[in-house]
C-alpha positions in Angstrom: -13.1 -18.7 9.5 -16.1 -19.2 7.2 -16.8 -15.5 7.2 -13.2 -14.8 6.1 -13.5 -17.3 3.2 -16.9 -15.9 2.2 -15.5 -12.4 2.4 -12.7 -13.2 0.1 -15.0 -15.0 -2.4 -17.6 -12.1 -2.3 -15.0 -9.4 -2.9 -13.4 -11.3 -5.7 -16.6 -12.0 -7.5 -18.0 -8.5 -7.2 -14.8 -6.8 -8.4 -14.3 -9.3 -11.2 -17.9 -8.7 -12.3 -17.9 -4.9 -12.0 -14.6 -4.2 -13.8 -15.8 -5.0 -17.3 -18.7 -2.6 -16.7 -16.3 0.1 -15.5 -14.1 -0.4 -18.6 -17.2 -0.1 -20.9 -18.5 3.1 -19.2 -15.0 4.6 -19.1 -14.6 4.0 -22.8 -18.0 5.4 -23.6 -17.4 8.5 -21.5 -13.8 8.7 -22.7 -12.5 8.6 -19.1 -8.9 7.7 -19.9 -5.5 8.0 -18.3 -3.7 9.7 -21.3 0.1 9.0 -21.7 2.5 11.8 -21.0 6.3 12.1 -20.8 6.4 10.4 -17.5 4.0 7.6 -18.3 5.1 4.0 -18.6 2.1 3.2 -20.9 1.6 4.4 -24.5 -2.1 3.9 -25.1 -5.1 5.8 -23.4 -6.4 3.4 -20.7 -9.4 3.6 -18.4 -8.2 4.4 -14.8 -11.2 3.8 -12.6 -10.4 0.2 -11.5 -10.3 1.5 -7.9 -14.0 1.9 -8.1 -14.5 -1.9 -8.5 -11.8 -2.6 -5.8 -13.6 -0.3 -3.3 -17.1 -1.7 -4.2 -16.0 -5.4 -3.8 -14.0 -4.9 -0.6 -16.6 -2.6 1.2 -19.6 -4.8 0.4 -17.6 -7.9 1.5 -16.6 -6.3 4.8 -20.1 -5.0 5.6 -21.7 -8.4 4.7 -19.4 -10.7 6.5 -18.1 -8.9 9.6 -20.1 -10.1 12.6 -21.8 -7.1 14.3 -20.4 -7.9 17.7 -16.9 -7.6 16.1 -17.6 -4.4 14.2 -16.4 -2.0 16.9 -14.0 0.5 15.4 -14.7 -0.7 11.9 -17.4 1.9 11.5 -14.8 4.6 11.6 -12.5 2.6 9.3 -15.4 2.3 6.8 -15.9 6.1 7.1 -12.2 6.6 6.3 -12.5 4.2 3.3 -15.5 6.1 2.0 -13.7 9.4 2.3 -10.5 8.2 0.6 -12.7 6.7 -2.1 -14.3 10.0 -2.8 -11.0 11.8 -2.8 -9.6 9.3 -5.3 -12.5 9.4 -7.6 -12.4 13.2 -7.7 -8.7 13.1 -8.5 -9.2 10.5 -11.2 -12.0 12.5 -12.9 -10.7 16.0 -12.2 -7.1 16.1 -11.0 -6.8 18.0 -7.7 -3.9 20.2 -6.5 -1.4 18.4 -4.2 -2.5 20.7 -1.3 -6.2 19.6 -1.5 -5.2 16.0 -2.0 -3.0 16.2 1.1 -5.7 17.8 3.1 -8.1 15.0 2.3 -5.5 12.4 3.3 -4.8 14.2 6.5 -8.6 14.1 7.4 -8.6 10.4 6.7 -5.6 9.9 9.0 -7.2 11.9 11.8 -10.4 9.8 11.6 -8.4 6.6 11.7 -6.1 7.7 14.5 -8.5 9.7 16.6 -11.9 8.0 16.2 -10.8 4.4 15.5 -7.9 4.8 18.0 -5.5 3.1 15.6 -2.2 4.6 16.6 1.4 3.9 17.4 1.7 4.0 21.2 5.4 3.3 21.6 8.9 3.3 19.9 9.3 -0.2 21.1 12.8 0.3 22.5 14.3 1.9 19.4 17.0 4.3 20.6 15.9 3.4 24.2 12.5 5.0 23.8 9.4 3.0 24.8 6.1 4.7 25.7 5.4 8.1 24.2 2.9 10.8 25.2 -0.6 10.6 23.8 -0.3 13.7 21.6 3.0 12.5 20.2 1.3 9.1 19.5 -1.5 10.8 17.7 0.7 13.0 15.6 3.1 10.2 14.7 0.3 8.0 13.7 -1.2 10.6 11.4 2.2 11.1 9.8 2.6 7.3 9.3 -0.9 6.9 7.8 -0.5 9.8 5.4 3.0 8.5 4.5 1.9 5.0 3.6 -1.1 6.3 1.6 1.2 8.5 -0.5 3.7 5.7 -0.8 1.2 3.4 -2.6 0.0 6.3 -4.7 3.5 7.0 -5.9 4.5 3.4 -6.8 1.4 2.9 -9.0 3.3 3.5 -12.2 3.5 0.2 -14.0 1.2 -2.7 -14.5 0.4 -4.8 -11.5 2.9 -3.3 -9.1 0.8 -1.4 -6.5 -1.8 -4.2 -6.6 0.8 -7.0 -6.1 2.5 -5.2 -3.2 -0.8 -4.5 -1.6 -1.8 -8.1 -2.1 1.4 -9.4 -0.4 0.6 -7.1 2.6 -3.0 -8.2 2.8 -2.2 -11.9 2.7 0.5 -11.7 5.4 -1.6 -9.5 7.8 -4.8 -11.3 7.0 -3.1 -14.6 8.0 -1.6 -13.1 11.1 -4.9 -11.5 12.3 -6.6 -14.9 11.7 -3.9 -16.7 13.7 -4.3 -14.3 16.7 -8.1 -14.4 16.6 -8.7 -10.8 15.3 -11.3 -11.9 12.8 -12.6 -8.4 12.0 -9.2 -7.2 10.7 -8.6 -10.6 9.0 -11.9 -10.0 7.1 -10.7 -6.5 6.1 -7.4 -7.9 4.8 -8.8 -10.9 2.9 -11.7 -8.9 1.4 -9.3 -6.4 0.0 -7.0 -9.2 -1.2 -9.9 -10.8 -3.1 -10.7 -7.5 -4.8 -7.0 -6.9 -5.7 -6.7 -10.4 -7.3 -9.8 -9.8 -9.4 -8.4 -6.4 -10.5 -4.9 -7.8 -11.4 -6.5 -10.1 -13.9 -7.4 -7.0 -15.9 -4.3 -5.0 -14.9 -1.5 -7.3 -16.0 0.0 -6.6 -19.4 -1.7 -5.8 -21.7 -3.5 -3.7 -19.1 -7.2 -3.1 -19.8 -7.6 -0.8 -16.8 -5.6 1.0 -14.2 -6.6 1.3 -10.5 -6.1 5.1 -10.5 -5.8 7.2 -7.4 -9.1 5.6 -6.2 -7.4 2.2 -5.9 -4.0 3.2 -4.8 -5.3 5.5 -2.0 -7.7 2.8 -0.9 -5.0 0.2 -0.7 -2.6 2.6 1.0 -5.2 3.5 3.6 -6.0 -0.2 4.3 -2.3 -1.1 4.6 -1.6 1.7 7.0 -4.4 0.5 9.2 -3.3 -3.1 9.1 0.3 -2.2 9.7 -0.3 -0.1 12.8 -2.8 -2.6 14.2 -0.4 -5.4 13.6 2.4 -3.6 15.5 0.1 -2.6 18.4 -1.6 -6.0 18.8 1.8 -7.8 18.6 3.0 -5.6 21.4 0.1 -6.6 23.8 0.0 -10.3 23.0 1.5 -12.7 25.4 5.1 -13.3 24.5 4.8 -17.1 24.7 2.4 -17.0 21.7 4.3 -18.4 18.7 2.9 -15.7 16.4 4.4 -12.9 18.4 7.4 -11.1 16.7 10.3 -9.5 18.5 10.7 -6.7 15.9 7.1 -6.0 14.7 7.8 -2.4 13.5 10.7 -3.6 11.4 8.6 -6.5 10.0 5.8 -4.0 9.1 8.4 -1.9 7.3 9.8 -4.9 5.6 6.4 -5.9 4.2 6.0 -2.3 2.9 9.6 -1.8 2.0 9.1 -1.1 -1.6 6.6 1.8 -1.4 8.2 3.2 1.8 11.8 3.1 0.6 11.0 4.3 -2.9 9.0 7.3 -1.5 11.7 8.2 0.9 14.3 7.9 -1.9 12.5 10.1 -4.5 11.5 12.7 -1.9 15.1 13.0 -0.8 16.3 13.3 -4.5 13.7 16.0 -5.2 14.5 18.0 -2.1 18.3 17.7 -2.8 17.7 19.1 -6.3 15.7 22.0 -4.8 12.4 20.8 -6.0 9.1 20.1 -4.1 9.0 16.5 -2.8 5.7 16.2 -4.7 7.2 17.3 -8.1 6.6 14.4 -10.5 9.6 12.8 -12.2 11.0 9.5 -13.5 13.2 8.6 -10.6 11.2 5.8 -9.1 12.7 2.3 -8.8 10.2 0.9 -11.3 11.4 3.6 -13.8 15.0 2.5 -13.3 14.0 -1.1 -14.1 12.2 0.0 -17.3 15.3 2.1 -18.2 17.3 -1.1 -17.7 15.4 -2.9 -20.4 12.7 -4.7 -18.3 9.2 -5.0 -19.5 6.3 -3.9 -17.2 5.7 -7.5 -16.0 9.4 -8.3 -15.6 9.8 -5.2 -13.5 6.8 -6.0 -11.4 7.8 -9.6 -10.9 11.3 -8.6 -9.9 10.1 -6.0 -7.4 7.6 -8.4 -5.9 10.3 -11.1 -5.6 12.6 -8.6 -3.9 9.8 -7.7 -1.5 9.3 -11.3 -0.7 13.1 -11.6 0.1 12.8 -8.6 2.5 9.8 -10.3 4.2 11.7 -13.5 4.7 14.8 -11.6 5.9 13.0 -9.5 8.5 11.1 -12.6 9.9 14.3 -14.5 10.0 16.1 -11.7 11.9 13.3 -10.5 14.1 14.8 -12.0 17.2 17.7 -9.6 17.0 15.5 -6.6 17.8 13.8 -3.8 15.9 16.8 -1.4 15.5 19.2 -4.0 14.1 16.6 -5.3 11.7 15.8 -1.8 10.5 19.5 -1.1 9.8 19.7 -4.4 7.8 16.7 -3.4 5.8 17.9 0.1 5.0 21.4 -1.2 4.2 20.2 -3.8 1.8 17.7 -1.4 0.1 20.4 1.2 -0.4 22.9 -1.5 -1.7 20.4 -2.8 -4.3 19.2 0.6 -5.4 22.8 1.8 -5.9 23.6 -0.9 -8.3 20.3 -0.6 -10.1 20.9 3.1 -10.5 24.4 2.5 -11.9 23.2 -0.2 -14.3 20.3 1.9 -15.6 22.6 5.0 -16.1 25.2 2.9 -17.9 22.5 1.4 -20.2 21.1 4.9 -21.0 24.6 6.3 -21.8 25.3 3.3 -24.1 22.3 4.3 -26.2 23.5 7.8 -26.7 
């Protein structure tokens, strides 16, 4: 318990201390994220906040994780270092989607193959339980890459990606602590400490953005925590009061905003005959901005909705994974439909 508290304090302190230095260096070297037609900001802003998030979280994990508990963490740290390098390169010298995807794929392979963090079952959805090892590996790689990209895509307004990542880290950190998985609890709370320190500088008026370095790092960590949560929940004794009956649906509920938004915009782009990676302004946070919300109002609204989903899936978890998944999808579609209509009506009224 003390290691977890110290990990949180260490990561927060390091990140909070490093960010002003990063901002100063970025301004001196003119390393800005410049506004374009899709941007939600209007002023050039440093975009290397992920460097401070990475530094604070990694130092904290290495310092406070007991060596006897380290185990697969060495491979997780290797994945974090690789995704950090990928993010920094993309922030400094934008990469092609193909190269970026290849790097994410390598990270997912390391996590799934070397760290053995993988989805081993469909948990009764559509009557399927255990799945072959190769299917487990391939599915896990797809899920990890998907979550990484999902966080990368929602990082479009002040505070959003960090706040959603913070929610996930706090929930899973508390759960891992409750079940005695202290190594993963340290990972979750160390990242939470770094994110809180970063958000102090990212809330409007934003002094710095996390950039791809931060969003890819948070996405990688959340994919690891999500899969590990599902798998550990599956093997824990059912009499334990922290075991959930619909763990996969709860994991999706926690990450509902990035996952649903990514699925939604990819579907829209494909339907229009475009590449799913073709940039546009169809994200949910863009719809809120088009509806007249400020950055912070949009972020607060989306985080509030995310909390509602978390409460909903926990409350319904005894009804099974499939039913809870259907409830999540139905509610997400319902809310997005009315938001889209409202944003469109407001835009037409201005013409």
